[in-house]
C-alpha positions in Angstrom: -6.1 -16.3 -59.5 -8.5 -14.3 -57.5 -7.3 -12.3 -54.5 -9.4 -12.8 -51.3 -8.7 -12.2 -47.6 -8.1 -15.3 -45.6 -9.2 -15.8 -42.1 -5.6 -15.5 -41.1 -5.4 -12.1 -42.7 -8.5 -10.9 -40.9 -7.3 -12.2 -37.6 -3.9 -10.5 -38.1 -5.5 -7.2 -39.0 -7.8 -7.3 -35.9 -4.8 -8.1 -33.6 -2.5 -5.4 -35.0 -5.3 -2.8 -35.1 -6.1 -3.5 -31.4 -2.5 -3.2 -30.5 -1.9 0.0 -32.5 -5.1 1.8 -31.3 -4.6 0.9 -27.7 -0.8 1.2 -27.3 0.2 3.4 -30.2 -2.5 5.9 -31.2 -1.6 9.1 -33.1 -1.6 10.9 -29.7 1.1 8.6 -28.6 3.2 9.2 -31.7 2.8 13.0 -31.2 3.9 12.7 -27.5 7.0 10.6 -28.4 8.0 13.2 -31.0 7.4 16.0 -28.6 9.6 14.4 -26.0 12.3 13.5 -28.4 11.9 9.7 -27.7 12.8 7.3 -30.4 10.1 4.7 -29.8 8.1 2.8 -27.2 10.5 -0.1 -26.2 7.8 -1.9 -24.3 5.6 -1.9 -27.4 8.5 -3.2 -29.5 8.9 -6.1 -27.1 5.2 -6.8 -27.2 5.2 -6.8 -31.0 7.9 -9.4 -31.0 6.9 -11.6 -28.1 3.1 -11.7 -28.4 2.4 -11.1 -32.1 5.7 -12.0 -33.7 5.5 -9.0 -36.1 9.3 -8.6 -36.5 9.5 -12.3 -37.6 6.7 -12.1 -40.1 8.9 -11.4 -43.1 11.8 -13.5 -41.9 12.2 -16.9 -43.6 11.5 -19.9 -41.4 15.0 -21.3 -41.8 16.3 -18.1 -40.1 13.9 -18.3 -37.2 11.0 -16.3 -38.7 7.4 -16.9 -39.6 8.0 -16.9 -43.3 4.8 -14.9 -44.0 3.7 -13.5 -47.3 4.0 -9.9 -48.6 0.3 -9.6 -48.1 0.7 -10.5 -44.4 3.3 -7.8 -43.9 1.2 -5.3 -46.0 -1.7 -5.8 -43.6 0.6 -4.9 -40.6 2.0 -1.8 -42.4 -1.5 -0.6 -43.3 -2.6 -0.7 -39.7 0.6 1.0 -38.6 0.0 3.7 -41.2 -3.4 4.5 -39.7 -1.8 5.6 -36.4 1.4 7.1 -37.9 3.5 4.5 -36.1 7.1 5.7 -36.3 9.2 3.1 -34.4 12.0 1.1 -36.0 9.6 -1.4 -37.7 9.9 0.0 -41.2 13.7 0.4 -40.9 14.4 -3.0 -39.3 11.5 -5.4 -40.1 11.1 -4.2 -43.7 14.1 -2.5 -45.2 16.8 -4.3 -43.2 15.1 -7.7 -43.4 14.7 -7.3 -47.2 18.4 -6.6 -47.6 19.4 -9.4 -45.3 17.1 -11.9 -47.1 19.0 -11.2 -50.3 22.4 -11.6 -48.6 21.6 -14.6 -46.4 22.4 -17.2 -49.0 26.0 -15.9 -49.4 26.7 -14.5 -45.9 26.1 -16.5 -42.7 26.2 -13.3 -40.7 23.1 -12.0 -42.6 21.2 -15.2 -41.7 22.2 -14.9 -38.0 21.1 -11.3 -37.9 17.7 -12.2 -39.4 17.2 -14.5 -36.4 18.0 -11.7 -34.0 15.5 -9.4 -35.7 12.8 -12.1 -35.6 13.2 -12.3 -31.8 13.1 -8.5 -31.4 16.7 -8.6 -30.2 18.2 -6.2 -32.6 17.3 -3.1 -34.5 19.0 -2.4 -37.9 19.1 0.8 -40.0 19.7 0.8 -43.7 22.2 3.5 -44.7 22.0 4.2 -48.5 21.1 7.8 -49.4 23.8 10.3 -50.0 24.1 13.9 -51.3 20.4 14.6 -50.9 19.3 11.6 -53.1 16.8 9.4 -51.4 17.3 5.9 -52.9 19.9 6.1 -55.6 22.3 3.1 -55.1 24.2 3.8 -58.4 25.5 7.1 -57.1 26.9 5.9 -53.8 30.3 7.3 -53.0 30.9 5.8 -49.5 34.0 3.6 -49.7 35.0 0.4 -48.0 38.7 -0.3 -48.2 41.1 -3.1 -47.3 38.8 -6.2 -47.4 40.5 -9.1 -45.6 39.9 -12.8 -45.9 37.1 -12.6 -43.4 35.5 -9.6 -45.0 36.7 -6.9 -42.6 36.7 -3.4 -44.1 37.1 0.3 -43.1 34.3 2.6 -44.3 34.4 6.3 -45.0 31.5 8.4 -46.2 28.3 10.2 -45.2 24.8 8.7 -45.3 21.6 10.8 -45.0 18.0 10.2 -44.3 18.8 7.0 -42.4 15.6 5.9 -40.7 16.3 5.1 -37.1 19.9 5.8 -37.9 20.7 7.6 -34.6 19.7 4.8 -32.4 19.7 1.4 -34.2 22.0 -1.2 -32.9 23.5 -2.0 -36.3 23.9 -0.3 -39.7 23.6 -1.9 -43.1 25.7 0.4 -45.3 26.0 0.3 -49.1 29.5 1.2 -50.0 32.0 1.0 -52.9 34.8 -1.6 -52.8 37.4 -2.6 -55.4 35.0 -5.3 -56.5 32.0 -3.0 -56.8 29.2 -1.9 -54.6 28.7 -4.2 -51.5 26.5 -4.2 -48.4 28.5 -3.9 -45.2 27.5 -4.5 -41.6 28.6 -1.8 -39.1 28.2 -1.6 -35.3 26.4 1.7 -34.5 28.7 2.3 -31.6 32.0 1.5 -33.3 34.9 4.0 -33.4 34.6 6.3 -36.4 30.8 6.2 -36.5 29.1 9.5 -35.8 25.3 9.7 -35.8 23.3 12.9 -35.7 19.5 13.0 -35.5 17.9 15.1 -38.2 15.2 17.6 -37.6 13.0 16.2 -40.4 9.7 17.1 -41.8 8.0 14.0 -40.4 7.9 14.5 -36.6 6.8 10.9 -36.0 9.5 9.0 -38.0 13.1 9.8 -36.8 16.0 9.8 -39.2 19.6 10.7 -39.0 22.8 11.6 -40.8 25.5 8.9 -40.3 29.2 9.8 -40.8 31.7 7.1 -41.2 35.4 8.0 -40.7 37.5 4.8 -41.2 34.9 2.9 -39.3 35.3 -0.9 -39.0 32.7 -3.1 -40.8 32.2 -6.4 -42.4 31.2 -7.1 -46.1 28.2 -9.4 -46.3 28.8 -11.6 -49.3 29.8 -10.8 -52.8 26.5 -9.9 -54.4 26.2 -6.7 -56.5 25.0 -4.2 -53.9 23.2 -2.0 -56.5 21.2 -5.0 -57.8 20.3 -6.0 -54.3 19.2 -2.4 -53.5 17.0 -2.4 -56.7 15.3 -5.6 -55.7 14.8 -4.4 -52.1 13.2 -1.2 -53.4 10.6 -3.1 -55.3 9.4 -5.0 -52.2 9.8 -2.0 -49.9 7.7 0.1 -52.3 4.8 -2.3 -52.0 4.9 -2.3 -48.2 5.4 1.4 -48.0 2.4 1.8 -50.3 0.3 -0.3 -47.9 1.3 2.0 -45.0 0.2 5.0 -47.2 -3.1 3.3 -47.7 -3.6 3.0 -44.0 -2.8 6.6 -43.4 -5.0 7.8 -46.3 -8.0 5.7 -45.1 -7.6 7.2 -41.6 -7.5 10.7 -43.0 -10.8 10.0 -44.9 -12.4 8.6 -41.8 -11.4 11.6 -39.7 -12.5 14.1 -42.4 -15.9 12.4 -42.9 -16.5 12.4 -39.2 -15.7 16.1 -39.0 -18.0 16.8 -41.9 -20.9 15.1 -40.2 -20.4 16.8 -36.8 -19.2 20.3 -37.8 -22.2 22.6 -38.5 -22.3 25.8 -40.5 -25.4 27.9 -41.4 -27.5 25.5 -39.3 -26.5 22.3 -41.1 -23.5 19.8 -41.1 -20.8 20.9 -43.5 -20.9 17.5 -45.1 -24.3 18.3 -46.5 -22.9 20.8 -48.9 -22.4 19.5 -52.4 -18.8 20.7 -52.8 -17.8 18.9 -49.6 -19.6 15.8 -50.6 -17.8 15.7 -53.9 -14.4 16.2 -52.3 -15.1 13.4 -49.7 -16.2 11.1 -52.5 -13.0 11.8 -54.5 -10.9 11.1 -51.3 -12.7 7.8 -50.7 -12.3 6.7 -54.3 -8.6 7.6 -54.3 -8.0 5.5 -51.2 -9.7 2.4 -52.7 -7.7 2.7 -55.9 -4.5 3.0 -53.8 -5.5 -0.1 -51.8 -6.1 -2.0 -55.0 -2.7 -1.0 -56.3 -0.9 -1.9 -53.1 -2.4 -5.3 -52.6 -2.3 -6.3 -56.2 1.4 -5.8 -56.0 1.7 -7.6 -52.6 -0.1 -10.6 -54.1 2.6 -11.1 -56.7 5.5 -13.5 -56.4 8.8 -12.2 -55.1 11.3 -11.5 -57.8 8.7 -11.7 -60.6 8.2 -9.2 -63.4 4.6 -8.6 -62.1 6.0 -7.7 -58.6 8.3 -5.1 -60.3 5.3 -3.8 -62.3 3.1 -3.6 -59.3 5.7 -1.9 -57.1 6.2 0.8 -59.7 2.4 1.4 -60.0 2.0 1.4 -56.2 4.8 3.8 -55.6 3.7 6.2 -58.3 0.0 6.2 -57.3 -0.1 5.6 -53.5 2.4 8.4 -52.7 0.4 11.0 -54.6 -2.9 9.6 -53.2 -1.8 10.0 -49.6 -0.4 13.5 -50.3 -3.5 14.8 -52.0 -5.8 13.2 -49.5 -3.9 14.8 -46.6 -4.1 18.2 -48.4 -7.9 17.7 -48.8 -8.2 16.8 -45.1 -6.6 20.1 -44.1 -8.8 22.1 -46.4 -12.1 20.4 -45.4 -11.3 20.9 -41.7 -11.3 24.6 -42.3 -9.4 26.9 -39.9 -8.7 24.2 -37.3 -7.0 22.0 -39.9 -4.1 24.4 -40.1 -3.4 24.5 -36.4 -0.5 22.8 -34.7 -2.9 21.1 -32.2 -4.8 19.2 -34.9 -3.3 16.0 -36.2 -3.9 16.8 -39.9 -0.4 18.3 -40.4 1.1 15.1 -39.0 -0.5 13.1 -41.9 0.7 15.7 -44.4 4.2 15.5 -43.0 4.2 11.7 -43.2 2.9 11.9 -46.8 5.8 14.3 -47.8 8.5 12.0 -46.3 7.0 8.8 -47.7 6.9 10.3 -51.2 10.7 10.7 -51.2 12.0 7.7 -49.2 12.4 5.3 -52.1 12.5 7.8 -55.0 9.8 10.2 -56.1 6.8 9.4 -58.2 8.4 10.9 -61.3 11.2 8.4 -61.0 8.7 5.6 -60.5 6.8 6.6 -63.6 9.9 6.8 -65.7 10.8 3.3 -64.6 7.3 2.2 -65.2 7.5 3.5 -68.8 10.8 1.7 -69.3 9.3 -1.5 -67.8 6.2 -1.5 -70.1 8.0 -0.2 -73.2 11.6 -1.6 -73.1 12.1 -0.5 -76.7 12.3 3.1 -75.5 15.8 4.3 -74.9 17.2 6.8 -72.4 14.8 6.1 -69.6 16.3 4.9 -66.3 
């Protein structure tokens, strides 16, 4: 089957790009970070009420649009171009993917999907612990005393929780007597302490969440580790699309600088070394785009999606990181300054490369996926 953009894809891209460039440009992301503001609440409402972006990945039976992964990838690509750092990734991607898995066995998960689709709730996914980004098999947070209605008490510490300091609700992966389970926790409940982290990426807030006998609710009886693995596959594809958007914007800005900045009486872009570097950057972005959208085009839960997710995570993370480095170098002295936006893209590249596991881990998994006869590869 050949992949082509539909008219709906093109219209969606135009609408999201217009909204992002007019209401959430990079300058706006920088200003929010400087002021310590979580996100633009008016923009969040506009995204829900006028474009229905939060509902895009929510199934129709739960009040959503029921869009495809390609649809959501288009949105993330345009957000990546402006370094949008609001709760969209945490709520409309990570939390929605977890809740989609849990909805068939937990009514509360389906109800929450409906609230997210309306823009009425923000949800942070709390998984990482002990400095490990996305390692569900090593989770040590405990959920004790499950009652007949699923009520539990949670104890543990979660790190690198995107939007964790401000989200209305928390989806926490914890250990129970029956194994790892996903639990829903009110962000303002007794026993919940949330501390904003001073992270590398200034435009995407994260937090450390401490749970001390905090009340929560177990969402169904599915294996939490297996759910987390499936969620990582889908999230890797969508994060790769965001990385493509950021990398493409970096190339655009660098090419513009190369044609307007003059040295020795000529544009710096006319020098062969600069031309070659710009060409390498452009090719890298196109390869990343192909990887991300091939993966997004695959059917959910399929082996091809898992394969595509691993390829996208292993390639797109490195592609954005190297392209951001090239941008700083080709901008010369100004590229190293705080006032220039180049470092913001580099910071985003560094964070994105660790959110769902680094590229080394992805390549190890890719090797195991393509050569299952090899032992000892996780």
